[in-house]
C-alpha positions as CSV (number, residue, x, y, z in Angstrom):
1,M,-36.9,232.4,67.6
2,K,-38.0,229.2,68.8
3,K,-36.7,229.9,72.1
4,I,-38.6,232.7,72.5
5,L,-42.2,231.8,71.1
6,A,-41.6,228.5,73.8
7,I,-41.1,231.2,76.4
8,I,-44.1,232.9,75.1
9,F,-46.8,229.5,74.7
10,L,-45.1,227.8,78.3
11,S,-46.0,231.3,80.2
12,L,-49.6,231.1,78.5
13,S,-50.1,227.7,79.9
14,W,-49.2,229.1,83.6
15,C,-50.3,232.5,83.7
16,T,-54.2,232.2,81.5
17,F,-57.6,230.3,81.9
18,G,-55.3,227.0,83.0
19,H,-57.5,224.2,81.7
20,T,-58.2,222.5,78.9
21,Q,-62.0,222.6,78.1
22,F,-63.0,220.1,75.9
23,I,-65.5,220.3,73.0
24,E,-67.3,218.6,71.0
25,F,-69.5,219.7,68.3
26,E,-69.7,216.8,66.4
27,K,-71.2,218.1,63.1
28,C,-71.3,221.8,62.9
29,L,-67.9,222.8,60.3
30,P,-68.4,221.0,57.3
31,T,-65.5,220.3,54.9
32,A,-63.8,223.7,53.5
33,G,-65.3,222.7,49.6
34,A,-68.6,223.1,51.1
35,A,-68.5,226.6,52.2
36,F,-69.2,228.9,49.9
37,V,-72.2,226.6,48.8
38,F,-74.4,227.6,52.3
39,K,-73.7,230.0,54.7
40,S,-75.7,228.2,57.4
41,W,-75.1,225.1,59.3
42,S,-78.1,222.7,59.8
43,E,-78.3,218.9,59.5
44,S,-79.6,218.4,56.2
45,E,-76.8,220.6,54.6
46,W,-74.1,218.4,56.4
47,N,-75.8,215.2,55.4
48,K,-76.3,216.1,52.0
49,Y,-72.3,217.7,51.7
50,N,-70.7,215.2,53.9
51,T,-71.4,212.0,52.1
52,F,-70.3,210.5,48.5
53,V,-71.6,207.9,46.3
54,K,-70.5,204.8,45.3
55,V,-72.1,203.3,42.1
56,S,-71.1,199.6,40.4
57,K,-69.0,201.2,37.5
58,D,-70.8,199.2,34.6
59,P,-74.1,199.9,34.3
60,F,-73.0,203.8,35.9
61,L,-70.7,204.1,32.6
62,K,-73.9,203.3,30.7
63,N,-76.2,205.8,32.2
64,Y,-73.7,208.6,33.2
65,K,-74.6,211.1,30.4
66,S,-77.9,209.8,30.3
67,I,-78.4,211.4,34.1
68,G,-76.7,214.5,33.3
69,L,-73.4,214.0,35.3
70,D,-71.5,214.6,32.0
71,K,-72.3,218.0,31.9
72,I,-71.4,218.7,35.2
73,Y,-66.9,217.7,34.2
74,K,-65.3,219.6,31.8
75,K,-64.0,216.7,31.4
76,D,-65.1,212.6,30.7
77,Y,-63.6,212.7,34.0
78,I,-65.8,209.3,34.9
79,S,-64.5,207.7,31.6
80,I,-61.1,208.3,32.7
81,F,-61.4,207.3,35.8
82,A,-62.7,203.9,34.8
83,E,-59.8,203.6,32.2
84,E,-56.8,204.5,34.8
85,Y,-58.1,201.5,37.7
86,P,-60.3,199.0,35.6
87,E,-59.9,197.1,38.4
88,L,-62.3,198.7,40.3
89,N,-65.6,197.9,40.4
90,Y,-67.2,201.1,41.6
91,I,-67.2,205.2,41.2
92,A,-66.9,207.5,44.2
93,L,-68.2,210.5,43.5
94,E,-67.7,212.6,46.1
95,H,-67.4,216.6,45.3
96,T,-70.7,215.6,42.7
97,D,-73.1,216.2,45.7
98,Y,-74.3,219.9,46.2
99,H,-74.4,219.8,42.2
100,Y,-76.9,217.4,40.9
101,P,-80.4,217.8,41.4
102,E,-82.8,215.6,43.5
103,K,-84.0,213.9,40.2
104,F,-80.2,212.3,40.1
105,R,-80.7,211.0,43.5
106,S,-83.2,209.0,42.6
107,K,-81.7,207.9,38.9
108,L,-78.7,207.1,41.2
109,I,-80.5,205.1,43.3
110,S,-81.8,203.0,40.4
111,L,-78.8,202.4,39.6
112,N,-77.6,201.1,43.3
113,A,-76.0,203.6,44.6
114,E,-74.7,204.3,48.0
115,F,-74.7,207.7,49.8
116,L,-71.8,206.8,52.4
117,Q,-70.6,209.5,54.6
118,K,-67.1,210.8,54.7
119,S,-67.0,212.3,58.6
120,E,-68.9,210.0,61.6
121,K,-68.2,213.9,63.9
122,S,-65.7,216.3,64.6
123,I,-64.6,217.3,67.8
124,Y,-61.9,220.4,68.8
125,S,-59.7,220.1,72.3
126,I,-59.3,223.9,73.6
127,D,-56.3,223.6,75.4
128,T,-55.0,226.7,77.0
129,N,-52.7,225.5,78.1
130,S,-50.4,224.6,75.5
131,G,-52.0,227.3,73.1
132,T,-53.7,224.8,70.8
133,I,-56.5,224.4,69.4
134,T,-56.8,220.7,67.8
135,H,-59.7,219.7,64.8
136,I,-60.2,216.0,64.7
137,R,-62.3,214.9,61.8
138,I,-63.4,210.5,62.2
139,N,-63.8,209.6,59.8
140,S,-66.4,207.0,58.2
141,E,-65.5,203.1,57.7
142,P,-66.8,202.9,54.6
143,Y,-65.1,205.9,53.2
144,L,-61.6,205.1,54.7
145,E,-62.0,201.5,52.9
146,F,-62.5,202.8,49.6
147,L,-59.7,205.5,50.4
148,N,-57.7,202.4,51.3
149,D,-58.8,200.5,47.7
150,Y,-58.6,203.9,45.4
151,Y,-55.0,204.0,47.3
152,K,-53.7,200.7,46.7
153,K,-54.9,200.7,42.9
154,K,-52.8,204.0,42.9
155,G,-49.4,202.3,44.3
156,R,-49.2,204.4,47.1
157,I,-48.4,203.5,50.3
158,Y,-50.8,205.1,52.7
159,D,-53.2,202.7,55.0
160,F,-56.3,205.0,55.3
161,M,-57.9,201.6,57.4
162,R,-55.6,202.8,59.9
163,K,-55.6,206.2,59.7
164,K,-58.7,206.6,61.2
165,T,-58.8,210.6,62.2
166,K,-57.7,213.5,60.8
167,T,-56.1,216.1,62.2
168,T,-55.4,219.9,62.3
169,K,-54.3,222.6,64.7
170,W,-54.5,226.0,64.9
171,I,-52.8,228.3,67.4
172,I,-54.6,230.3,69.9
173,D,-54.4,233.6,69.2
174,S,-56.0,235.3,72.5
175,Y,-58.8,233.5,74.7
176,A,-61.4,235.9,76.9
177,G,-64.6,235.6,77.6
178,G,-65.4,232.1,75.7
179,I,-64.4,233.6,73.0
180,I,-61.1,231.8,71.1
181,H,-59.1,233.2,68.6
182,G,-56.4,231.2,66.6
183,F,-54.9,230.9,63.6
184,R,-54.5,227.5,61.4
185,I,-51.2,225.2,61.7
186,Y,-49.7,224.0,58.3
187,E,-47.5,221.0,58.5
188,T,-45.1,223.0,57.8
189,G,-45.0,224.3,61.3
190,S,-46.1,228.2,59.6
191,I,-49.2,229.4,60.4
192,A,-51.7,231.3,58.4
193,K,-52.3,234.5,59.2
194,D,-55.6,234.1,56.6
195,S,-57.4,231.2,58.2
196,P,-58.0,232.5,61.2
197,I,-60.9,230.3,63.6
198,T,-62.7,231.9,65.9
199,I,-65.5,230.2,68.9
200,D,-67.4,231.5,71.0
201,I,-68.2,229.2,73.8
202,K,-70.8,230.1,74.7
203,N,-73.4,230.8,71.6
204,Q,-72.5,227.7,70.8
205,S,-70.6,229.5,67.1
206,I,-67.8,228.5,65.0
207,S,-66.3,230.9,62.4
208,Y,-63.7,230.7,60.3
209,N,-62.5,232.3,56.8
210,F,-61.1,229.8,54.1
211,G,-59.6,231.5,52.6
212,S,-60.9,233.9,50.2
213,D,-62.0,236.6,49.9
214,D,-65.6,236.7,51.1
215,E,-65.9,237.7,55.4
216,S,-64.9,235.1,57.9
217,T,-68.7,232.8,57.2
218,T,-70.2,231.2,61.1
219,Y,-71.9,227.9,61.7
220,V,-74.1,228.5,64.7
221,C,-73.8,225.0,66.0
222,K,-77.6,223.2,66.4
223,N,-76.7,220.1,67.5
224,L,-74.1,219.8,69.3
225,T,-72.8,217.5,72.2
226,S,-70.8,219.3,75.0
227,N,-69.1,219.6,77.9
228,S,-68.2,222.6,78.4
229,L,-70.9,224.9,76.9
230,D,-72.5,226.1,80.8
231,E,-70.9,228.0,82.8
232,T,-69.0,225.4,83.8
233,S,-66.6,223.8,82.8
234,V,-65.0,221.0,82.5
235,V,-62.0,220.0,82.9
236,S,-60.6,216.3,82.4
237,G,-56.0,214.8,83.1
238,T,-54.8,211.5,83.7
239,A,-54.5,210.4,87.7
240,F,-53.2,207.4,89.1
241,F,-52.6,204.9,92.3
242,I,-50.0,205.3,94.3
243,N,-50.9,202.6,97.0
244,S,-53.7,200.1,97.5
245,S,-55.1,203.2,99.9
246,G,-57.0,205.0,97.4
247,N,-54.4,207.5,97.2
248,L,-54.0,209.1,93.5
249,L,-51.2,211.3,92.0
250,T,-52.1,213.7,89.0
251,N,-51.0,217.8,88.3
252,N,-52.2,220.6,89.9
253,H,-53.7,222.2,87.2
254,V,-55.6,219.3,86.0
255,I,-57.8,220.1,89.2
256,E,-56.9,223.6,90.9
257,G,-60.5,225.1,90.9
258,C,-62.5,221.8,91.0
259,E,-65.4,221.9,93.4
260,L,-65.3,218.0,93.2
261,S,-63.1,215.7,91.7
262,K,-64.0,212.6,89.9
263,V,-62.3,209.3,88.8
264,S,-63.1,207.1,85.9
265,Y,-62.3,203.1,87.4
266,N,-63.7,200.2,86.3
267,N,-66.4,201.5,84.4
268,K,-67.7,203.4,87.4
269,D,-67.5,207.1,88.5
270,Y,-66.4,208.2,91.9
271,N,-65.8,211.1,93.7
272,A,-61.7,212.3,94.7
273,K,-61.0,214.6,98.0
274,L,-58.5,216.5,97.6
275,I,-55.9,216.1,99.9
276,A,-52.4,217.9,99.7
277,T,-51.3,220.2,96.1
278,D,-48.2,221.3,95.4
279,K,-48.3,224.4,93.4
280,K,-44.4,225.3,92.7
281,L,-44.4,221.0,91.8
282,D,-47.5,221.7,89.8
283,L,-48.5,218.4,92.3
284,A,-52.3,217.2,93.8
285,L,-52.8,214.2,96.4
286,L,-56.2,213.0,96.3
287,K,-58.2,210.7,98.0
288,T,-61.3,207.4,97.2
289,N,-62.4,204.8,98.4
290,I,-61.4,202.3,95.4
291,R,-59.0,200.1,96.8
292,S,-57.4,199.6,94.2
293,S,-54.5,196.2,93.9
294,T,-52.0,197.9,91.7
295,F,-50.1,200.9,91.8
296,F,-47.2,202.4,91.0
297,S,-43.4,201.7,92.7
298,F,-41.2,204.5,92.7
299,S,-38.4,203.9,91.0
300,K,-35.3,204.0,93.5
301,G,-32.8,205.2,91.4
302,G,-34.6,207.4,88.6
303,A,-34.6,207.9,85.4
304,N,-31.2,208.1,83.6
305,K,-30.1,209.6,79.3
306,L,-31.3,207.5,76.8
307,N,-33.5,205.2,79.5
308,K,-36.3,204.1,77.5
309,I,-40.1,205.1,79.3
310,Y,-43.5,204.8,78.5
311,V,-45.9,207.3,79.0
312,A,-50.0,206.9,80.1
313,G,-53.2,208.5,80.0
314,F,-56.2,209.8,78.1
315,P,-55.2,212.8,75.2
316,L,-57.7,214.8,74.5
317,G,-60.1,213.4,77.4
318,K,-62.3,210.0,76.2
319,G,-62.8,212.3,72.9
320,L,-61.7,209.3,70.8
321,S,-62.6,206.5,73.0
322,D,-62.3,205.3,76.2
323,D,-59.2,203.2,76.5
324,L,-56.1,204.9,77.7
325,K,-53.6,205.6,75.7
326,I,-49.5,204.9,75.8
327,S,-46.9,206.1,74.0
328,S,-43.2,205.2,75.0
329,G,-39.6,207.4,73.6
330,I,-35.8,208.0,76.1
331,V,-35.2,210.0,78.6
332,S,-33.2,213.2,76.7
333,A,-32.7,215.9,79.6
334,L,-32.3,215.3,82.9
335,K,-33.2,218.7,83.8
336,G,-36.6,220.3,83.3
337,F,-37.3,224.0,80.9
338,E,-35.1,226.9,82.0
339,D,-33.0,223.8,83.7
340,N,-35.2,222.7,86.5
341,S,-34.5,220.3,88.5
342,N,-37.5,218.2,89.3
343,E,-38.3,217.8,85.9
344,I,-36.9,215.5,83.5
345,Q,-36.9,215.6,79.8
346,I,-37.9,213.4,77.5
347,D,-39.5,213.0,73.8
348,A,-42.4,211.2,74.2
349,P,-45.4,212.9,73.1
350,I,-47.9,214.4,76.1
351,N,-50.7,215.6,74.5
352,P,-53.5,218.2,76.5
353,G,-55.0,215.5,79.0
354,N,-51.8,213.6,79.3
355,S,-51.8,216.1,82.0
356,G,-50.9,213.8,85.5
357,G,-50.3,210.8,84.0
358,P,-47.6,208.0,84.9
359,I,-44.1,208.6,82.8
360,I,-42.5,204.4,83.6
361,N,-39.2,202.4,82.8
362,E,-38.8,199.2,81.1
363,S,-39.3,197.9,84.9
364,G,-42.8,199.3,85.4
365,E,-41.4,202.0,88.1
366,L,-42.2,205.2,88.4
367,V,-39.7,207.8,86.9
368,A,-41.7,210.8,86.4
369,I,-45.1,212.5,86.1
370,A,-46.8,214.2,83.1
371,V,-46.7,218.0,82.9
372,S,-46.1,219.9,79.8
373,G,-45.1,220.0,76.4
374,L,-43.1,223.0,74.3
375,A,-45.7,224.4,71.6
376,K,-45.7,221.7,69.0
377,D,-46.0,223.7,66.4
378,Q,-42.5,225.2,66.1
379,T,-41.3,222.5,68.2
380,E,-40.8,218.5,68.2
381,G,-40.4,216.0,70.9
382,I,-39.8,218.5,74.4
383,N,-41.7,217.6,77.1
384,F,-41.3,217.6,79.9
385,G,-42.6,215.1,83.6
386,I,-42.0,216.2,87.5
387,K,-38.8,213.7,88.3
388,S,-40.4,210.4,90.8
389,S,-37.9,211.9,93.6
390,A,-40.5,215.0,93.6
391,A,-43.4,213.9,94.5
392,E,-41.6,211.3,97.0
393,S,-40.9,214.4,98.6
394,F,-43.9,215.9,98.1
395,L,-46.0,212.8,99.5
396,N,-43.7,212.3,102.4
397,S,-44.9,215.9,103.3
398,N,-48.1,215.0,103.4
399,K,-47.1,211.9,105.7
400,I,-48.1,209.2,103.1
401,K,-44.9,207.4,102.3
402,P,-44.9,205.7,98.7
403,K,-43.4,202.2,98.1
404,K,-40.1,201.8,96.6
405,S,-38.6,199.1,94.5
406,L,-36.0,197.4,96.3
407,Y,-35.0,196.3,92.8
408,S,-35.8,196.0,89.4
409,R,-36.2,194.2,86.0
410,K,-36.9,194.5,82.8
411,L,-40.9,193.0,82.5
412,N,-42.2,192.1,79.4
413,N,-45.1,194.3,77.6
414,D,-48.3,192.0,78.3
415,K,-46.6,193.4,82.3
416,L,-46.1,196.9,82.1
417,L,-49.8,197.3,80.1
418,D,-51.3,195.3,82.7
419,I,-49.6,197.7,85.8
420,L,-50.6,201.2,83.1
421,E,-54.3,199.7,82.6
422,K,-54.6,198.9,85.7
423,G,-53.0,201.5,87.8
424,T,-54.3,204.7,85.6
425,V,-57.7,206.4,86.7
426,Y,-59.7,208.7,83.8
427,T,-59.9,212.1,86.0
428,Y,-62.6,215.0,85.7
429,C,-64.4,217.7,87.9
430,N,-66.6,220.4,86.8
431,S,-64.8,223.6,87.0
432,Q,-66.6,228.1,87.5
């Protein structure tokens, strides 16, 4: 069954729209708990339902009954909390925002209460290649600090200060005319058919069923930033230098349909001219006026099973940050999907935006180019790269001779990082 699903999703990546779309809905979708309270989006409602209240414990415990919060909780929740966690000098009220009247706010403020944001923004990455919609909610630092302290006192092994995102995924069920429909993917890998999400790119709205008996709630996003809500959409990926003359390699599907490709290098944007493509190999050769002193040498021996490798790129475009993201793994097999001899299989993560990025060995040599992965709800650690030998043949056919390493030696992490950061660039374009 898994193999069938994998074939379906790989077919989706080659037969549908063909581009990853990155959409940032900043304040579009509130928490599920607040869904039943209101039916339309507004910034004031987002601010209201997205906050938690942090109050010092001593004065608050003396006064919480006088401000009526004891009537909200059927159990004496606040006193129980105080007894269980005497070390904490504050109490956070996370789910009371939509219960107490406005008059409570002034009383809470008089007790030096802080109204803090739980979530700073929501980001949706829609990948029509892999068939997934990824929702990342970026939590605020004050909220992470509270969670970190709270769970430390409970003796839980969670490091919330490091976990700055909360991720949810959906499978794309259909995609047509700017309408994307999908289903939630639970951590177990199962699909929740009762929790569909529909994203209307053209009309800037999200419809989501929170699992209740009510009809799906639609949120019209009034104040959003997006690079893909016009008639043109922004397509992004990764590219890397192969010489000091400004030539770069990337995937064909990253630039396919682009009128003009651009790359970001040293915080500046440069035009990138398309020189040649190979749809079968999924490779594209670009030319810029950048003269980079750092570029990738091709491995003389290629990849071998169990070799440690590093993958560099910009997953989710620049939605998480401008920094280059690097993951590591091993070479799992010397053939790709359906025994494709031009590819290798790796277990290092490849996400939307990684496409076209370099895959190097411990000597800093290019062994492959990141290209795709199987649907991650059904598989784990099955990703593919185009062999450097196939890329070399493609370049030679276009009168570009890549540099090959004469000898190999293991480099330290600082040197590897320097090569990856200076030789890898973010590439994007507007596509019709």
